[in-house]
MARFI-30462 format. One record per residue (C-alpha): x, y, z. Coordinates in pm, whole numbers, padded with zeros to 5 digits, always signed. Layout:
! MARFI-30462
XYZ
...
***
This chain:
! MARFI-30462
-12442-10684+01379
-12778-10561+01246
-13060-10800+01325
-13226-10983+01038
-13598-11027+00995
-13643-11398+00926
-13948-11601+00826
-13943-11971+00913
-14217-12157+00725
-14282-12524+00796
-14531-12807+00755
-14504-12933+01115
-14857-12824+01210
-14997-12969+00888
-14866-13317+00964
-14892-13443+01323
-14683-13756+01268
-14363-13802+01472
-14109-13671+01220
-14266-13324+01223
-14119-13261+01567
-13777-13218+01404
-13853-12901+01202
-14053-12769+01498
-13747-12791+01720
-13527-12634+01452
-13767-12339+01429
-13783-12315+01807
-13405-12279+01840
-13370-12043+01543
-13631-11820+01709
-13386-11770+01995
-13105-11681+01755
-13278-11449+01508
-13569-11207+01491
-13802-11475+01358
-14163-11519+01257
-14256-11889+01261
-14537-11972+01022
-14671-12329+01034
-15032-12333+00907
-15257-12626+00987
-15417-12878+00754
-15729-12721+00606
-15890-13061+00536
-15813-13252+00855
-15840-13157+01221
-15686-13429+01437
-15872-13295+01741
-16207-13291+01561
-16197-13547+01283
-16571-13518+01216
-16540-13148+01125
-16587-13107+00748
-16363-12870+00550
-16503-12525+00481
-16713-12474+00168
-16446-12254+00010
-16179-12519+00070
-16399-12791-00080
-16470-12580-00389
-16101-12494-00426
-16003-12862-00400
-16265-12969-00655
-16159-12705-00908
-15794-12798-00871
-15866-13167-00923
-16074-13092-01233
-15780-12894-01370
-15533-13170-01281
-15354-12946-01031
-15200-13020-00693
-15439-12972-00400
-15245-12808-00116
-15338-12903+00239
-15189-12600+00411
-15422-12321+00520
-15359-12007+00310
-15181-11711+00471
-15118-11363+00332
-14788-11201+00425
-14805-10839+00539
-14433-10756+00561
-14098-10822+00396
-13833-11062+00527
-13457-11068+00481
-13446-11449+00487
-13729-11696+00429
-13649-12053+00531
-13901-12321+00430
-13877-12674+00569
-14085-12965+00447
-14062-13340+00492
-14150-13463+00144
-14082-13352-00213
-14450-13313-00300
-14483-13063-00014
-14257-12809-00185
-14564-12670-00360
-14738-12609-00026
-14540-12287+00012
-14760-12130-00257
-15030-12114+00012
-14819-11839+00167
-14940-11561-00059
-14666-11348-00223
-14396-11533-00028
-14137-11492-00302
-14202-11120-00348
-14176-11070+00029
-13847-11263+00062
-13497-11130+00020
-13314-11464+00033
-13534-11773-00005
-13411-12109+00126
-13561-12458+00107
-13476-12749+00339
-13619-13090+00234
-13588-13375+00482
-13668-13669+00251
-13510-13677-00095
-13473-14037-00206
-13340-14053-00560
-13558-14352-00650
-13864-14122-00629
-13736-13831-00839
-13892-13950-01164
-14234-13946-01001
-14190-13595-00862
-13995-13422-01140
-14258-13146-01177
-14234-13070-00805
-13855-13073-00814
-13859-12796-01076
-14006-12572-00806
-13663-12564-00641
-13574-12298-00899
-13784-12051-00697
-13529-12063-00415
-13182-11915-00382
-13045-12221-00204
-13165-12573-00129
-13053-12782+00169
-13120-13155+00184
-13075-13409+00459
-12985-13688+00218
-12643-13602+00078
-12632-13916-00137
-12920-13779-00347
-12755-13449-00438
-12603-13562-00767
-12935-13685-00903
-13124-13391-00753
-12903-13136-00932
-13044-13257-01265
-13377-13095-01181
-13265-12747-01076
-13002-12480-01129
-13028-12376-00762
-12722-12464-00548
-12774-12766-00320
-12599-12832+00012
-12626-13123+00253
-12756-13026+00598
-12792-13277+00880
-13055-13254+01148
-12959-13204+01513
-13125-13165+01852
-13174-12895+02112
-12869-12990+02316
-12949-12745+02597
-13270-12940+02655
-13141-13289+02578
-12812-13292+02767
-12798-13466+03107
-12532-13211+03200
-12561-13102+03566
-12906-13256+03631
-12769-13614+03622
-13105-13797+03622
-13107-14162+03722
-13100-14393+03421
-13387-14621+03513
-13458-14729+03154
-13220-15002+03045
-13304-15004+02673
-13489-14738+02474
-13601-14757+02112
-13813-14481+01957
-13953-14552+01611
-13775-14779+01364
-13633-15108+01492
-13491-15437+01364
-13766-15701+01414
-13530-15996+01464
-13307-15804+01702
-13613-15681+01888
-13723-16039+01958
-13379-16125+02097
-13380-15815+02316
-13721-15905+02455
-13581-16239+02569
-13278-16072+02729
-13475-15813+02925
-13718-16077+03047
-13430-16289+03169
-13252-16004+03348
-13550-15801+03466
-13454-15497+03259
-13687-15221+03148
-13712-15197+02768
-13907-14901+02631
-14026-14933+02271
-14322-14826+02057
-14626-15054+02062
-14849-14834+01843
-14841-14752+01473
-14962-14444+01282
-14982-14232+01596
-14999-13851+01597
-14888-13571+01826
-15158-13505+02085
-15113-13159+02239
-14796-12979+02129
-14462-13047+01963
-14277-12889+02256
-14422-13160+02483
-14320-13432+02238
-13962-13308+02210
-13923-13264+02586
-14078-13606+02655
-13831-13775+02420
-13537-13582+02564
-13628-13668+02923
-13668-14035+02832
-13331-14056+02657
-13157-13882+02949
-13292-14161+03167
-13187-14445+02935
-12869-14648+02963
-12877-14782+02607
-13047-14625+02308
-13121-14811+01984
-13086-14647+01643
-13085-14815+01303
-12975-14731+00951
-13292-14643+00752
-13129-14808+00450
-13094-15139+00631
-13301-15428+00495
-13488-15451+00824
-13621-15097+00777
-13849-15210+00492
-13829-14872+00319
-13835-14937-00056
-13800-14566-00134
-13460-14553+00037
-13312-14798-00218
-12937-14735-00240
-12945-14397-00068
-12782-14364+00272
-12909-14094+00503
-12826-13979+00855
-13138-13952+01072
-13211-13754+01389
-13217-14055+01623
-12836-14074+01636
-12809-13710+01747
-13080-13749+02012
-12925-14060+02166
-12574-13918+02181
-12684-13579+02317
-12882-13751+02591
-12571-13935+02709
-12697-14285+02631
-12479-14556+02480
-12608-14574+02122
-12650-14928+01989
-12760-15046+01645
-12642-14986+01289
-12511-14679+01111
-12555-14551+00754
-12239-14571+00546
-12238-14209+00428
-11999-13917+00454
-12221-13711+00681
-12245-13991+00938
-11870-14048+00944
-11805-13673+00974
-12064-13625+01248
-11975-13924+01466
-11598-13939+01441
-11516-14048+01797
-11470-14404+01932
-11787-14595+02024
-12019-14321+01899
-12226-14622+01797
-12174-14975+01927
-12284-15216+01650
-12551-15475+01724
-12559-15763+01478
-12693-16110+01529
-12697-16196+01898
-12693-15877+02112
-12619-16065+02436
-12235-16070+02404
-12226-15696+02324
-12442-15607+02623
-12248-15843+02847
-11919-15679+02746
-12054-15329+02812
-12203-15427+03148
-11866-15565+03254
-11681-15243+03169
-11836-14943+03352
-11536-14722+03275
-11586-14774+02901
-11956-14697+02938
-11875-14379+03133
-11630-14271+02862
-11886-14336+02588
-12147-14128+02767
-11907-13846+02836
-11781-13839+02476
-12134-13853+02335
-12250-13560+02546
-11938-13347+02492
-11926-13396+02116
-12298-13328+02084
-12264-13001+02275
-11967-12907+02061
-12119-12968+01719
-12471-13113+01708
-12704-12845+01842
-12947-12674+01604
-12735-12361+01647
-12452-12544+01469
-12684-12626+01179
-12806-12268+01155
-12441-12159+01150
-12391-12379+00845
-12693-12216+00683
-12584-11856+00744
-12224-11936+00643
-12348-12091+00318
-12561-11784+00248
-12269-11550+00318
-12432-11401+00628
-12286-11332+00972
-12426-11490+01290
-12625-11270+01525
-12504-11189+01876
-12756-11434+02027
-12629-11702+01791
-12268-11645+01894
-12362-11649+02263
-12539-11984+02231
-12244-12135+02045
-12010-12009+02318
-12231-12153+02590
-12239-12492+02418
-11860-12491+02375
-11808-12405+02742
-12035-12687+02854
-11855-12930+02621
-11517-12830+02765
-11642-12885+03120
-11774-13231+03032
-11447-13323+02859
-11246-13216+03163
-11415-13478+03378
-11189-13776+03455
-11373-14095+03359
-11152-14284+03603
-11349-14129+03888
-11664-14308+03773
-11802-14549+04034
-12113-14664+03852
-12225-14697+03493
-12567-14559+03580
-12516-14183+03540
-12256-13934+03421
-12129-13763+03739
-12011-13445+03571
-11948-13269+03899
-11973-12924+03738
-12247-12667+03713
-12422-12588+03387
-12313-12276+03206
-12538-11983+03272
***
């Protein structure tokens, strides 16, 4: 088919906090599937590598005038587009960042089809951001991570809204063929249950396990998002158990979530890396559709010791869980699968590169599924015994 000229705009260079690695990775994969220009301007008021550097005089004047007029002060550096694009796809984390796209001068005039993907849409916050939500009318289609918010969100726009889950770069995350040793017993990146964490600390101390978890707060990406994503992937591939928790759980302490239930990226990362995923799951349609195989998540409630003891005593079950997690992730949870949902929704055909990646993922999944779990000797690694697809 004829190649499209796509523009992928995102806020991931404007916000160096951990969640921005997700849209970076999405853009990175889409760039392999489409003829794509990735545009992710930096924060014009804050340089994480030089925090003492003051904003430019023009930026300070612009910010002051906007505040005097009661207008939103965008953080994104302004960019002027010099060419037209068949599809413009804008991703942002928060509702108030929708307006940041206006820093891309003449973006709407330069766009054939304009698409918005918002990662956090909690219905309890809509009243506060109703003026920003009206900006969705500038787009031809809106995708949201939080499907439970769609009914409320539709009150603020006439633009069609579709739920779109996140994913991971399965070709990078999968332990397929490389079979690294799983020297990390427990891994938890980001959100955790405080009470459960204390119990796990006691267990790992008793058994001499290695438990990797965050000990810092409010940290930012240091060098590049590609390093962050690869670091996380390599760590998960080397973890036996991976913890992931429902962001709507009481332990998450997220008042904005309220009654919404949303599927986060952690579940996809853990499964794709072949770890046994432990924790709690959101009770929402997208979770149940995405993780529809046995033991996709092993619940941890109260005392985790009996659950871990049962898993440790059943290496064949652990091997099956790992194999199923990897195979199902390759079959349906790569970013190429999400981009397929986007182009299908827009009535577009996939490119040749897109089809080839989907075929490669399907072939790898079939090879993993063909492995007989009964041949497993140890619960430490997944001995696929097959070569990666070329």
